[in-house]
Predicted model as a PDB file, atoms N, CA, C, CB and O in Angstrom, pLDDT in the B-factor column:
MODEL        1                                                                  
ATOM      1  N   MET A   1       0.824  -1.187   0.000  1.00 89.00           N  
ATOM      2  CA  MET A   1       0.000   0.000   0.000  1.00 89.00           C  
ATOM      3  C   MET A   1       0.871   1.255   0.000  1.00 89.00           C  
ATOM      4  CB  MET A   1      -0.939  -0.004   1.205  1.00 89.00           C  
ATOM      5  O   MET A   1       0.620   2.187  -0.764  1.00 89.00           O  
ATOM      6  N   ILE A   2       1.890   1.279   0.852  1.00 92.00           N  
ATOM      7  CA  ILE A   2       2.755   2.454   0.916  1.00 92.00           C  
ATOM      8  C   ILE A   2       3.530   2.616  -0.386  1.00 92.00           C  
ATOM      9  CB  ILE A   2       3.724   2.348   2.104  1.00 92.00           C  
ATOM     10  O   ILE A   2       3.656   3.727  -0.900  1.00 92.00           O  
ATOM     11  N   GLN A   3       4.047   1.515  -0.918  1.00 92.00           N  
ATOM     12  CA  GLN A   3       4.793   1.608  -2.167  1.00 92.00           C  
ATOM     13  C   GLN A   3       3.913   2.139  -3.288  1.00 92.00           C  
ATOM     14  CB  GLN A   3       5.366   0.246  -2.549  1.00 92.00           C  
ATOM     15  O   GLN A   3       4.370   2.944  -4.099  1.00 92.00           O  
ATOM     16  N   ALA A   4       2.676   1.709  -3.347  1.00 94.00           N  
ATOM     17  CA  ALA A   4       1.758   2.204  -4.373  1.00 94.00           C  
ATOM     18  C   ALA A   4       1.532   3.704  -4.222  1.00 94.00           C  
ATOM     19  CB  ALA A   4       0.418   1.459  -4.298  1.00 94.00           C  
ATOM     20  O   ALA A   4       1.510   4.431  -5.216  1.00 94.00           O  
ATOM     21  N   ALA A   5       1.364   4.169  -2.993  1.00 93.00           N  
ATOM     22  CA  ALA A   5       1.168   5.610  -2.757  1.00 93.00           C  
ATOM     23  C   ALA A   5       2.414   6.399  -3.153  1.00 93.00           C  
ATOM     24  CB  ALA A   5       0.825   5.875  -1.273  1.00 93.00           C  
ATOM     25  O   ALA A   5       2.307   7.465  -3.760  1.00 93.00           O  
ATOM     26  N   MET A   6       3.595   5.878  -2.812  1.00 94.00           N  
ATOM     27  CA  MET A   6       4.825   6.574  -3.194  1.00 94.00           C  
ATOM     28  C   MET A   6       4.972   6.621  -4.712  1.00 94.00           C  
ATOM     29  CB  MET A   6       6.050   5.888  -2.564  1.00 94.00           C  
ATOM     30  O   MET A   6       5.390   7.639  -5.265  1.00 94.00           O  
ATOM     31  N   ASP A   7       4.633   5.534  -5.382  1.00 95.00           N  
ATOM     32  CA  ASP A   7       4.712   5.492  -6.843  1.00 95.00           C  
ATOM     33  C   ASP A   7       3.797   6.535  -7.469  1.00 95.00           C  
ATOM     34  CB  ASP A   7       4.348   4.097  -7.360  1.00 95.00           C  
ATOM     35  O   ASP A   7       4.208   7.259  -8.376  1.00 95.00           O  
ATOM     36  N   VAL A   8       2.573   6.614  -6.996  1.00 96.00           N  
ATOM     37  CA  VAL A   8       1.604   7.574  -7.539  1.00 96.00           C  
ATOM     38  C   VAL A   8       2.082   9.012  -7.342  1.00 96.00           C  
ATOM     39  CB  VAL A   8       0.231   7.383  -6.875  1.00 96.00           C  
ATOM     40  O   VAL A   8       1.906   9.856  -8.220  1.00 96.00           O  
ATOM     41  N   MET A   9       2.688   9.283  -6.183  1.00 95.00           N  
ATOM     42  CA  MET A   9       3.132  10.640  -5.870  1.00 95.00           C  
ATOM     43  C   MET A   9       4.561  10.923  -6.321  1.00 95.00           C  
ATOM     44  CB  MET A   9       3.021  10.880  -4.391  1.00 95.00           C  
ATOM     45  O   MET A   9       5.041  12.050  -6.198  1.00 95.00           O  
ATOM     46  N   GLY A  10       5.236   9.912  -6.838  1.00 96.00           N  
ATOM     47  CA  GLY A  10       6.597  10.087  -7.303  1.00 96.00           C  
ATOM     48  C   GLY A  10       7.584  10.377  -6.176  1.00 96.00           C  
ATOM     49  O   GLY A  10       8.500  11.183  -6.340  1.00 96.00           O  
ATOM     50  N   LEU A  11       7.398   9.722  -5.037  1.00 95.00           N  
ATOM     51  CA  LEU A  11       8.244   9.962  -3.867  1.00 95.00           C  
ATOM     52  C   LEU A  11       9.135   8.770  -3.576  1.00 95.00           C  
ATOM     53  CB  LEU A  11       7.390  10.278  -2.647  1.00 95.00           C  
ATOM     54  O   LEU A  11       8.806   7.632  -3.909  1.00 95.00           O  
ATOM     55  N   ARG A  12      10.278   9.051  -2.946  1.00 95.00           N  
ATOM     56  CA  ARG A  12      11.179   8.011  -2.463  1.00 95.00           C  
ATOM     57  C   ARG A  12      10.959   7.845  -0.962  1.00 95.00           C  
ATOM     58  CB  ARG A  12      12.672   8.361  -2.780  1.00 95.00           C  
ATOM     59  O   ARG A  12      10.455   8.762  -0.315  1.00 95.00           O  
ATOM     60  N   PRO A  13      11.327   6.692  -0.394  1.00 95.00           N  
ATOM     61  CA  PRO A  13      11.106   6.464   1.040  1.00 95.00           C  
ATOM     62  C   PRO A  13      11.680   7.564   1.933  1.00 95.00           C  
ATOM     63  CB  PRO A  13      11.707   5.145   1.437  1.00 95.00           C  
ATOM     64  O   PRO A  13      11.049   7.932   2.923  1.00 95.00           O  
ATOM     65  N   GLU A  14      12.851   8.092   1.613  1.00 92.00           N  
ATOM     66  CA  GLU A  14      13.471   9.125   2.447  1.00 92.00           C  
ATOM     67  C   GLU A  14      12.731  10.466   2.404  1.00 92.00           C  
ATOM     68  CB  GLU A  14      14.900   9.332   2.016  1.00 92.00           C  
ATOM     69  O   GLU A  14      13.057  11.380   3.162  1.00 92.00           O  
ATOM     70  N   GLN A  15      11.756  10.579   1.535  1.00 92.00           N  
ATOM     71  CA  GLN A  15      10.944  11.792   1.458  1.00 92.00           C  
ATOM     72  C   GLN A  15       9.622  11.657   2.210  1.00 92.00           C  
ATOM     73  CB  GLN A  15      10.673  12.139   0.010  1.00 92.00           C  
ATOM     74  O   GLN A  15       8.807  12.580   2.209  1.00 92.00           O  
ATOM     75  N   CYS A  16       9.412  10.521   2.844  1.00 93.00           N  
ATOM     76  CA  CYS A  16       8.112  10.223   3.449  1.00 93.00           C  
ATOM     77  C   CYS A  16       8.209  10.003   4.953  1.00 93.00           C  
ATOM     78  CB  CYS A  16       7.505   8.999   2.796  1.00 93.00           C  
ATOM     79  O   CYS A  16       9.270   9.701   5.498  1.00 93.00           O  
ATOM     80  N   ILE A  17       7.081  10.164   5.589  1.00 93.00           N  
ATOM     81  CA  ILE A  17       6.918   9.787   6.992  1.00 93.00           C  
ATOM     82  C   ILE A  17       5.500   9.263   7.174  1.00 93.00           C  
ATOM     83  CB  ILE A  17       7.204  11.000   7.952  1.00 93.00           C  
ATOM     84  O   ILE A  17       4.540   9.849   6.674  1.00 93.00           O  
ATOM     85  N   LEU A  18       5.382   8.166   7.887  1.00 95.00           N  
ATOM     86  CA  LEU A  18       4.074   7.628   8.225  1.00 95.00           C  
ATOM     87  C   LEU A  18       3.796   7.994   9.672  1.00 95.00           C  
ATOM     88  CB  LEU A  18       4.008   6.076   8.001  1.00 95.00           C  
ATOM     89  O   LEU A  18       4.560   7.640  10.569  1.00 95.00           O  
ATOM     90  N   ILE A  19       2.714   8.695   9.890  1.00 94.00           N  
ATOM     91  CA  ILE A  19       2.332   9.108  11.239  1.00 94.00           C  
ATOM     92  C   ILE A  19       1.037   8.408  11.606  1.00 94.00           C  
ATOM     93  CB  ILE A  19       2.177  10.658  11.340  1.00 94.00           C  
ATOM     94  O   ILE A  19       0.063   8.446  10.854  1.00 94.00           O  
ATOM     95  N   GLY A  20       1.032   7.777  12.753  1.00 95.00           N  
ATOM     96  CA  GLY A  20      -0.150   7.054  13.204  1.00 95.00           C  
ATOM     97  C   GLY A  20      -0.223   7.017  14.710  1.00 95.00           C  
ATOM     98  O   GLY A  20       0.551   7.679  15.401  1.00 95.00           O  
ATOM     99  N   ASP A  21      -1.166   6.231  15.216  1.00 95.00           N  
ATOM    100  CA  ASP A  21      -1.338   6.141  16.669  1.00 95.00           C  
ATOM    101  C   ASP A  21      -1.230   4.713  17.194  1.00 95.00           C  
ATOM    102  CB  ASP A  21      -2.676   6.718  17.061  1.00 95.00           C  
ATOM    103  O   ASP A  21      -1.533   4.455  18.359  1.00 95.00           O  
ATOM    104  N   ARG A  22      -0.801   3.789  16.344  1.00 94.00           N  
ATOM    105  CA  ARG A  22      -0.677   2.388  16.772  1.00 94.00           C  
ATOM    106  C   ARG A  22       0.697   1.853  16.405  1.00 94.00           C  
ATOM    107  CB  ARG A  22      -1.783   1.512  16.129  1.00 94.00           C  
ATOM    108  O   ARG A  22       1.094   1.869  15.240  1.00 94.00           O  
ATOM    109  N   LEU A  23       1.418   1.380  17.416  1.00 94.00           N  
ATOM    110  CA  LEU A  23       2.745   0.803  17.172  1.00 94.00           C  
ATOM    111  C   LEU A  23       2.654  -0.458  16.320  1.00 94.00           C  
ATOM    112  CB  LEU A  23       3.440   0.484  18.499  1.00 94.00           C  
ATOM    113  O   LEU A  23       3.442  -0.648  15.394  1.00 94.00           O  
ATOM    114  N   GLU A  24       1.679  -1.324  16.642  1.00 92.00           N  
ATOM    115  CA  GLU A  24       1.590  -2.635  16.012  1.00 92.00           C  
ATOM    116  C   GLU A  24       1.158  -2.583  14.555  1.00 92.00           C  
ATOM    117  CB  GLU A  24       0.640  -3.490  16.775  1.00 92.00           C  
ATOM    118  O   GLU A  24       1.383  -3.545  13.820  1.00 92.00           O  
ATOM    119  N   THR A  25       0.556  -1.512  14.124  1.00 94.00           N  
ATOM    120  CA  THR A  25       0.103  -1.439  12.728  1.00 94.00           C  
ATOM    121  C   THR A  25       0.790  -0.291  11.993  1.00 94.00           C  
ATOM    122  CB  THR A  25      -1.429  -1.265  12.665  1.00 94.00           C  
ATOM    123  O   THR A  25       1.539  -0.529  11.045  1.00 94.00           O  
ATOM    124  N   ASP A  26       0.548   0.938  12.412  1.00 95.00           N  
ATOM    125  CA  ASP A  26       1.065   2.104  11.701  1.00 95.00           C  
ATOM    126  C   ASP A  26       2.592   2.137  11.692  1.00 95.00           C  
ATOM    127  CB  ASP A  26       0.526   3.380  12.329  1.00 95.00           C  
ATOM    128  O   ASP A  26       3.206   2.244  10.631  1.00 95.00           O  
ATOM    129  N   ILE A  27       3.200   2.047  12.861  1.00 95.00           N  
ATOM    130  CA  ILE A  27       4.653   2.131  12.958  1.00 95.00           C  
ATOM    131  C   ILE A  27       5.302   0.907  12.309  1.00 95.00           C  
ATOM    132  CB  ILE A  27       5.089   2.255  14.433  1.00 95.00           C  
ATOM    133  O   ILE A  27       6.321   1.029  11.628  1.00 95.00           O  
ATOM    134  N   LYS A  28       4.724  -0.244  12.517  1.00 95.00           N  
ATOM    135  CA  LYS A  28       5.245  -1.456  11.885  1.00 95.00           C  
ATOM    136  C   LYS A  28       5.230  -1.336  10.361  1.00 95.00           C  
ATOM    137  CB  LYS A  28       4.428  -2.677  12.323  1.00 95.00           C  
ATOM    138  O   LYS A  28       6.207  -1.694   9.703  1.00 95.00           O  
ATOM    139  N   MET A  29       4.137  -0.839   9.802  1.00 95.00           N  
ATOM    140  CA  MET A  29       4.027  -0.696   8.355  1.00 95.00           C  
ATOM    141  C   MET A  29       5.076   0.278   7.818  1.00 95.00           C  
ATOM    142  CB  MET A  29       2.621  -0.222   7.973  1.00 95.00           C  
ATOM    143  O   MET A  29       5.697   0.020   6.787  1.00 95.00           O  
ATOM    144  N   GLY A  30       5.270   1.388   8.513  1.00 96.00           N  
ATOM    145  CA  GLY A  30       6.272   2.353   8.078  1.00 96.00           C  
ATOM    146  C   GLY A  30       7.668   1.768   8.121  1.00 96.00           C  
ATOM    147  O   GLY A  30       8.436   1.920   7.171  1.00 96.00           O  
ATOM    148  N   LYS A  31       8.006   1.094   9.220  1.00 95.00           N  
ATOM    149  CA  LYS A  31       9.320   0.475   9.360  1.00 95.00           C  
ATOM    150  C   LYS A  31       9.555  -0.561   8.265  1.00 95.00           C  
ATOM    151  CB  LYS A  31       9.461  -0.173  10.740  1.00 95.00           C  
ATOM    152  O   LYS A  31      10.632  -0.611   7.670  1.00 95.00           O  
ATOM    153  N   GLU A  32       8.554  -1.381   8.006  1.00 94.00           N  
ATOM    154  CA  GLU A  32       8.692  -2.416   6.978  1.00 94.00           C  
ATOM    155  C   GLU A  32       8.810  -1.828   5.577  1.00 94.00           C  
ATOM    156  CB  GLU A  32       7.509  -3.363   7.032  1.00 94.00           C  
ATOM    157  O   GLU A  32       9.317  -2.483   4.666  1.00 94.00           O  
ATOM    158  N   SER A  33       8.344  -0.595   5.406  1.00 94.00           N  
ATOM    159  CA  SER A  33       8.423   0.076   4.102  1.00 94.00           C  
ATOM    160  C   SER A  33       9.677   0.924   3.960  1.00 94.00           C  
ATOM    161  CB  SER A  33       7.201   0.945   3.891  1.00 94.00           C  
ATOM    162  O   SER A  33       9.931   1.490   2.897  1.00 94.00           O  
ATOM    163  N   GLY A  34      10.457   1.012   5.023  1.00 94.00           N  
ATOM    164  CA  GLY A  34      11.694   1.775   4.956  1.00 94.00           C  
ATOM    165  C   GLY A  34      11.523   3.276   5.035  1.00 94.00           C  
ATOM    166  O   GLY A  34      12.396   4.027   4.598  1.00 94.00           O  
ATOM    167  N   ILE A  35      10.388   3.727   5.596  1.00 96.00           N  
ATOM    168  CA  ILE A  35      10.182   5.163   5.727  1.00 96.00           C  
ATOM    169  C   ILE A  35      10.200   5.564   7.204  1.00 96.00           C  
ATOM    170  CB  ILE A  35       8.851   5.584   5.064  1.00 96.00           C  
ATOM    171  O   ILE A  35      10.023   4.733   8.094  1.00 96.00           O  
ATOM    172  N   ALA A  36      10.415   6.842   7.434  1.00 96.00           N  
ATOM    173  CA  ALA A  36      10.400   7.363   8.801  1.00 96.00           C  
ATOM    174  C   ALA A  36       9.002   7.208   9.383  1.00 96.00           C  
ATOM    175  CB  ALA A  36      10.847   8.851   8.836  1.00 96.00           C  
ATOM    176  O   ALA A  36       8.006   7.179   8.661  1.00 96.00           O  
ATOM    177  N   THR A  37       8.956   7.111  10.703  1.00 96.00           N  
ATOM    178  CA  THR A  37       7.665   6.943  11.368  1.00 96.00           C  
ATOM    179  C   THR A  37       7.518   7.919  12.525  1.00 96.00           C  
ATOM    180  CB  THR A  37       7.502   5.506  11.868  1.00 96.00           C  
ATOM    181  O   THR A  37       8.498   8.324  13.150  1.00 96.00           O  
ATOM    182  N   GLY A  38       6.292   8.280  12.790  1.00 95.00           N  
ATOM    183  CA  GLY A  38       5.980   9.132  13.922  1.00 95.00           C  
ATOM    184  C   GLY A  38       4.710   8.644  14.585  1.00 95.00           C  
ATOM    185  O   GLY A  38       3.787   8.174  13.919  1.00 95.00           O  
ATOM    186  N   ILE A  39       4.672   8.757  15.884  1.00 95.00           N  
ATOM    187  CA  ILE A  39       3.476   8.336  16.618  1.00 95.00           C  
ATOM    188  C   ILE A  39       2.893   9.533  17.346  1.00 95.00           C  
ATOM    189  CB  ILE A  39       3.802   7.192  17.619  1.00 95.00           C  
ATOM    190  O   ILE A  39       3.627  10.354  17.896  1.00 95.00           O  
ATOM    191  N   VAL A  40       1.582   9.629  17.347  1.00 95.00           N  
ATOM    192  CA  VAL A  40       0.893  10.658  18.131  1.00 95.00           C  
ATOM    193  C   VAL A  40       0.342   9.986  19.381  1.00 95.00           C  
ATOM    194  CB  VAL A  40      -0.257  11.354  17.301  1.00 95.00           C  
ATOM    195  O   VAL A  40      -0.227   8.896  19.323  1.00 95.00           O  
ATOM    196  N   LEU A  41       0.521  10.650  20.495  1.00 94.00           N  
ATOM    197  CA  LEU A  41       0.123  10.065  21.782  1.00 94.00           C  
ATOM    198  C   LEU A  41      -1.313  10.399  22.170  1.00 94.00           C  
ATOM    199  CB  LEU A  41       1.056  10.539  22.870  1.00 94.00           C  
ATOM    200  O   LEU A  41      -1.707  10.194  23.318  1.00 94.00           O  
ATOM    201  N   THR A  42      -2.090  10.904  21.235  1.00 89.00           N  
ATOM    202  CA  THR A  42      -3.484  11.232  21.524  1.00 89.00           C  
ATOM    203  C   THR A  42      -4.438  10.142  21.048  1.00 89.00           C  
ATOM    204  CB  THR A  42      -3.853  12.554  20.878  1.00 89.00           C  
ATOM    205  O   THR A  42      -5.656  10.284  21.157  1.00 89.00           O  
ATOM    206  N   GLY A  43      -3.885   9.062  20.523  1.00 87.00           N  
ATOM    207  CA  GLY A  43      -4.728   7.982  20.034  1.00 87.00           C  
ATOM    208  C   GLY A  43      -4.610   6.753  20.909  1.00 87.00           C  
ATOM    209  O   GLY A  43      -4.632   6.850  22.136  1.00 87.00           O  
ATOM    210  N   VAL A  44      -4.484   5.603  20.283  1.00 92.00           N  
ATOM    211  CA  VAL A  44      -4.419   4.330  20.984  1.00 92.00           C  
ATOM    212  C   VAL A  44      -3.163   4.232  21.850  1.00 92.00           C  
ATOM    213  CB  VAL A  44      -4.458   3.178  19.987  1.00 92.00           C  
ATOM    214  O   VAL A  44      -3.229   3.757  22.984  1.00 92.00           O  
ATOM    215  N   THR A  45      -2.035   4.673  21.331  1.00 93.00           N  
ATOM    216  CA  THR A  45      -0.772   4.586  22.065  1.00 93.00           C  
ATOM    217  C   THR A  45      -0.586   5.824  22.930  1.00 93.00           C  
ATOM    218  CB  THR A  45       0.418   4.423  21.092  1.00 93.00           C  
ATOM    219  O   THR A  45      -0.703   6.955  22.459  1.00 93.00           O  
ATOM    220  N   ASP A  46      -0.294   5.588  24.197  1.00 92.00           N  
ATOM    221  CA  ASP A  46       0.017   6.699  25.099  1.00 92.00           C  
ATOM    222  C   ASP A  46       1.454   6.519  25.586  1.00 92.00           C  
ATOM    223  CB  ASP A  46      -0.993   6.759  26.312  1.00 92.00           C  
ATOM    224  O   ASP A  46       2.130   5.577  25.173  1.00 92.00           O  
ATOM    225  N   GLU A  47       1.924   7.403  26.450  1.00 92.00           N  
ATOM    226  CA  GLU A  47       3.308   7.336  26.925  1.00 92.00           C  
ATOM    227  C   GLU A  47       3.609   6.027  27.651  1.00 92.00           C  
ATOM    228  CB  GLU A  47       3.599   8.508  27.846  1.00 92.00           C  
ATOM    229  O   GLU A  47       4.709   5.489  27.522  1.00 92.00           O  
ATOM    230  N   THR A  48       2.659   5.516  28.402  1.00 92.00           N  
ATOM    231  CA  THR A  48       2.849   4.254  29.121  1.00 92.00           C  
ATOM    232  C   THR A  48       3.056   3.107  28.146  1.00 92.00           C  
ATOM    233  CB  THR A  48       1.647   3.963  30.031  1.00 92.00           C  
ATOM    234  O   THR A  48       3.969   2.300  28.322  1.00 92.00           O  
ATOM    235  N   THR A  49       2.227   3.029  27.130  1.00 90.00           N  
ATOM    236  CA  THR A  49       2.346   1.978  26.126  1.00 90.00           C  
ATOM    237  C   THR A  49       3.672   2.093  25.387  1.00 90.00           C  
ATOM    238  CB  THR A  49       1.177   2.044  25.135  1.00 90.00           C  
ATOM    239  O   THR A  49       4.332   1.088  25.127  1.00 90.00           O  
ATOM    240  N   LEU A  50       4.055   3.301  25.054  1.00 90.00           N  
ATOM    241  CA  LEU A  50       5.314   3.523  24.352  1.00 90.00           C  
ATOM    242  C   LEU A  50       6.490   3.022  25.195  1.00 90.00           C  
ATOM    243  CB  LEU A  50       5.490   5.018  24.017  1.00 90.00           C  
ATOM    244  O   LEU A  50       7.412   2.406  24.662  1.00 90.00           O  
ATOM    245  N   LYS A  51       6.464   3.277  26.484  1.00 90.00           N  
ATOM    246  CA  LYS A  51       7.525   2.801  27.377  1.00 90.00           C  
ATOM    247  C   LYS A  51       7.544   1.273  27.451  1.00 90.00           C  
ATOM    248  CB  LYS A  51       7.342   3.393  28.784  1.00 90.00           C  
ATOM    249  O   LYS A  51       8.614   0.672  27.540  1.00 90.00           O  
ATOM    250  N   GLU A  52       6.377   0.648  27.415  1.00 90.00           N  
ATOM    251  CA  GLU A  52       6.300  -0.816  27.456  1.00 90.00           C  
ATOM    252  C   GLU A  52       6.960  -1.451  26.230  1.00 90.00           C  
ATOM    253  CB  GLU A  52       4.837  -1.265  27.551  1.00 90.00           C  
ATOM    254  O   GLU A  52       7.431  -2.587  26.293  1.00 90.00           O  
ATOM    255  N   TYR A  53       6.992  -0.721  25.124  1.00 86.00           N  
ATOM    256  CA  TYR A  53       7.560  -1.221  23.871  1.00 86.00           C  
ATOM    257  C   TYR A  53       8.971  -0.697  23.614  1.00 86.00           C  
ATOM    258  CB  TYR A  53       6.661  -0.843  22.714  1.00 86.00           C  
ATOM    259  O   TYR A  53       9.455  -0.776  22.485  1.00 86.00           O  
ATOM    260  N   LYS A  54       9.639  -0.165  24.636  1.00 86.00           N  
ATOM    261  CA  LYS A  54      10.925   0.507  24.416  1.00 86.00           C  
ATOM    262  C   LYS A  54      11.999  -0.399  23.830  1.00 86.00           C  
ATOM    263  CB  LYS A  54      11.422   1.078  25.709  1.00 86.00           C  
ATOM    264  O   LYS A  54      12.954   0.107  23.241  1.00 86.00           O  
ATOM    265  N   HIS A  55      11.887  -1.701  23.965  1.00 87.00           N  
ATOM    266  CA  HIS A  55      12.869  -2.622  23.389  1.00 87.00           C  
ATOM    267  C   HIS A  55      12.358  -3.279  22.104  1.00 87.00           C  
ATOM    268  CB  HIS A  55      13.235  -3.696  24.406  1.00 87.00           C  
ATOM    269  O   HIS A  55      13.003  -4.178  21.565  1.00 87.00           O  
ATOM    270  N   SER A  56      11.231  -2.842  21.631  1.00 85.00           N  
ATOM    271  CA  SER A  56      10.630  -3.393  20.423  1.00 85.00           C  
ATOM    272  C   SER A  56      11.237  -2.735  19.180  1.00 85.00           C  
ATOM    273  CB  SER A  56       9.098  -3.200  20.445  1.00 85.00           C  
ATOM    274  O   SER A  56      11.608  -1.562  19.225  1.00 85.00           O  
ATOM    275  N   PRO A  57      11.341  -3.472  18.079  1.00 84.00           N  
ATOM    276  CA  PRO A  57      11.808  -2.860  16.829  1.00 84.00           C  
ATOM    277  C   PRO A  57      10.776  -1.883  16.241  1.00 84.00           C  
ATOM    278  CB  PRO A  57      12.130  -3.953  15.802  1.00 84.00           C  
ATOM    279  O   PRO A  57      11.051  -1.204  15.252  1.00 84.00           O  
ATOM    280  N   MET A  58       9.606  -1.821  16.849  1.00 87.00           N  
ATOM    281  CA  MET A  58       8.556  -0.934  16.348  1.00 87.00           C  
ATOM    282  C   MET A  58       8.636   0.469  16.959  1.00 87.00           C  
ATOM    283  CB  MET A  58       7.191  -1.538  16.633  1.00 87.00           C  
ATOM    284  O   MET A  58       7.616   1.151  17.061  1.00 87.00           O  
ATOM    285  N   GLN A  59       9.818   0.902  17.361  1.00 92.00           N  
ATOM    286  CA  GLN A  59       9.960   2.243  17.924  1.00 92.00           C  
ATOM    287  C   GLN A  59       9.839   3.288  16.821  1.00 92.00           C  
ATOM    288  CB  GLN A  59      11.310   2.387  18.660  1.00 92.00           C  
ATOM    289  O   GLN A  59      10.488   3.166  15.782  1.00 92.00           O  
ATOM    290  N   PRO A  60       9.028   4.298  17.031  1.00 96.00           N  
ATOM    291  CA  PRO A  60       8.893   5.360  16.025  1.00 96.00           C  
ATOM    292  C   PRO A  60      10.137   6.249  16.022  1.00 96.00           C  
ATOM    293  CB  PRO A  60       7.624   6.212  16.296  1.00 96.00           C  
ATOM    294  O   PRO A  60      10.869   6.324  17.009  1.00 96.00           O  
ATOM    295  N   ASP A  61      10.356   6.910  14.906  1.00 95.00           N  
ATOM    296  CA  ASP A  61      11.466   7.863  14.804  1.00 95.00           C  
ATOM    297  C   ASP A  61      11.135   9.175  15.509  1.00 95.00           C  
ATOM    298  CB  ASP A  61      11.807   8.131  13.333  1.00 95.00           C  
ATOM    299  O   ASP A  61      12.022   9.863  16.015  1.00 95.00           O  
ATOM    300  N   PHE A  62       9.864   9.507  15.532  1.00 94.00           N  
ATOM    301  CA  PHE A  62       9.404  10.747  16.140  1.00 94.00           C  
ATOM    302  C   PHE A  62       8.204  10.456  17.036  1.00 94.00           C  
ATOM    303  CB  PHE A  62       9.041  11.795  15.056  1.00 94.00           C  
ATOM    304  O   PHE A  62       7.406   9.562  16.753  1.00 94.00           O  
ATOM    305  N   VAL A  63       8.090  11.213  18.109  1.00 94.00           N  
ATOM    306  CA  VAL A  63       6.948  11.102  19.017  1.00 94.00           C  
ATOM    307  C   VAL A  63       6.325  12.481  19.136  1.00 94.00           C  
ATOM    308  CB  VAL A  63       7.374  10.543  20.427  1.00 94.00           C  
ATOM    309  O   VAL A  63       7.015  13.459  19.425  1.00 94.00           O  
ATOM    310  N   PHE A  64       5.025  12.558  18.915  1.00 93.00           N  
ATOM    311  CA  PHE A  64       4.281  13.813  18.975  1.00 93.00           C  
ATOM    312  C   PHE A  64       3.220  13.732  20.061  1.00 93.00           C  
ATOM    313  CB  PHE A  64       3.636  14.137  17.611  1.00 93.00           C  
ATOM    314  O   PHE A  64       2.516  12.729  20.175  1.00 93.00           O  
ATOM    315  N   GLN A  65       3.108  14.763  20.840  1.00 91.00           N  
ATOM    316  CA  GLN A  65       2.056  14.812  21.857  1.00 91.00           C  
ATOM    317  C   GLN A  65       0.681  14.840  21.207  1.00 91.00           C  
ATOM    318  CB  GLN A  65       2.237  16.038  22.763  1.00 91.00           C  
ATOM    319  O   GLN A  65      -0.272  14.271  21.741  1.00 91.00           O  
ATOM    320  N   SER A  66       0.572  15.499  20.057  1.00 87.00           N  
ATOM    321  CA  SER A  66      -0.691  15.522  19.309  1.00 87.00           C  
ATOM    322  C   SER A  66      -0.373  15.772  17.841  1.00 87.00           C  
ATOM    323  CB  SER A  66      -1.668  16.618  19.866  1.00 87.00           C  
ATOM    324  O   SER A  66       0.762  16.101  17.496  1.00 87.00           O  
ATOM    325  N   ILE A  67      -1.350  15.621  16.997  1.00 86.00           N  
ATOM    326  CA  ILE A  67      -1.162  15.850  15.559  1.00 86.00           C  
ATOM    327  C   ILE A  67      -0.810  17.313  15.282  1.00 86.00           C  
ATOM    328  CB  ILE A  67      -2.435  15.454  14.779  1.00 86.00           C  
ATOM    329  O   ILE A  67      -0.213  17.620  14.250  1.00 86.00           O  
ATOM    330  N   ALA A  68      -1.170  18.203  16.183  1.00 84.00           N  
ATOM    331  CA  ALA A  68      -0.835  19.620  16.017  1.00 84.00           C  
ATOM    332  C   ALA A  68       0.672  19.861  16.006  1.00 84.00           C  
ATOM    333  CB  ALA A  68      -1.475  20.438  17.125  1.00 84.00           C  
ATOM    334  O   ALA A  68       1.135  20.846  15.430  1.00 84.00           O  
ATOM    335  N   HIS A  69       1.446  18.970  16.640  1.00 83.00           N  
ATOM    336  CA  HIS A  69       2.890  19.127  16.694  1.00 83.00           C  
ATOM    337  C   HIS A  69       3.602  18.623  15.442  1.00 83.00           C  
ATOM    338  CB  HIS A  69       3.423  18.413  17.890  1.00 83.00           C  
ATOM    339  O   HIS A  69       4.805  18.839  15.296  1.00 83.00           O  
ATOM    340  N   VAL A  70       2.905  17.975  14.562  1.00 83.00           N  
ATOM    341  CA  VAL A  70       3.509  17.453  13.336  1.00 83.00           C  
ATOM    342  C   VAL A  70       4.006  18.589  12.448  1.00 83.00           C  
ATOM    343  CB  VAL A  70       2.502  16.585  12.568  1.00 83.00           C  
ATOM    344  O   VAL A  70       5.007  18.432  11.750  1.00 83.00           O  
ATOM    345  N   GLU A  71       3.335  19.705  12.466  1.00 79.00           N  
ATOM    346  CA  GLU A  71       3.716  20.846  11.638  1.00 79.00           C  
ATOM    347  C   GLU A  71       5.174  21.242  11.884  1.00 79.00           C  
ATOM    348  CB  GLU A  71       2.791  22.038  11.917  1.00 79.00           C  
ATOM    349  O   GLU A  71       5.868  21.628  10.944  1.00 79.00           O  
ATOM    350  N   ASN A  72       5.642  21.155  13.111  1.00 73.00           N  
ATOM    351  CA  ASN A  72       7.022  21.498  13.430  1.00 73.00           C  
ATOM    352  C   ASN A  72       8.009  20.634  12.658  1.00 73.00           C  
ATOM    353  CB  ASN A  72       7.266  21.357  14.920  1.00 73.00           C  
ATOM    354  O   ASN A  72       9.065  21.120  12.253  1.00 73.00           O  
ATOM    355  N   LEU A  73       7.689  19.381  12.449  1.00 72.00           N  
ATOM    356  CA  LEU A  73       8.550  18.483  11.687  1.00 72.00           C  
ATOM    357  C   LEU A  73       8.548  18.859  10.208  1.00 72.00           C  
ATOM    358  CB  LEU A  73       8.099  17.026  11.867  1.00 72.00           C  
ATOM    359  O   LEU A  73       9.593  18.828   9.557  1.00 72.00           O  
ATOM    360  N   LEU A  74       7.413  19.205   9.689  1.00 69.00           N  
ATOM    361  CA  LEU A  74       7.280  19.494   8.265  1.00 69.00           C  
ATOM    362  C   LEU A  74       8.002  20.767   7.858  1.00 69.00           C  
ATOM    363  CB  LEU A  74       5.826  19.602   7.896  1.00 69.00           C  
ATOM    364  O   LEU A  74       8.394  20.911   6.700  1.00 69.00           O  
ATOM    365  N   ILE A  75       8.183  21.681   8.779  1.00 58.00           N  
ATOM    366  CA  ILE A  75       8.840  22.948   8.484  1.00 58.00           C  
ATOM    367  C   ILE A  75      10.349  22.770   8.414  1.00 58.00           C  
ATOM    368  CB  ILE A  75       8.480  23.997   9.538  1.00 58.00           C  
ATOM    369  O   ILE A  75      11.034  23.582   7.791  1.00 58.00           O  
ATOM    370  N   MET A  76      10.874  21.736   9.033  1.00 52.00           N  
ATOM    371  CA  MET A  76      12.322  21.511   9.085  1.00 52.00           C  
ATOM    372  C   MET A  76      12.948  21.442   7.747  1.00 52.00           C  
ATOM    373  CB  MET A  76      12.629  20.273   9.813  1.00 52.00           C  
ATOM    374  O   MET A  76      14.161  21.257   7.642  1.00 52.00           O  
TER     375      MET A  76                                                      
ENDMDL                                                                          
END                                                                             
């Protein structure tokens, strides 16, 4: 699914980030696709859950308190 979206938009993995609220699905999919990942803590995953997974390969590259903080990453 991610590869198809990148193909349609003409993007490479290093130009993308997948942002979601679930480590087991959103972050896993991004990692498996070779793109950066970010998690928002206003959804299913909260700080406690994130700490429980600290040794998991499903660690996001970025952590956002809410989707409102994503804009700061995009401006970089």
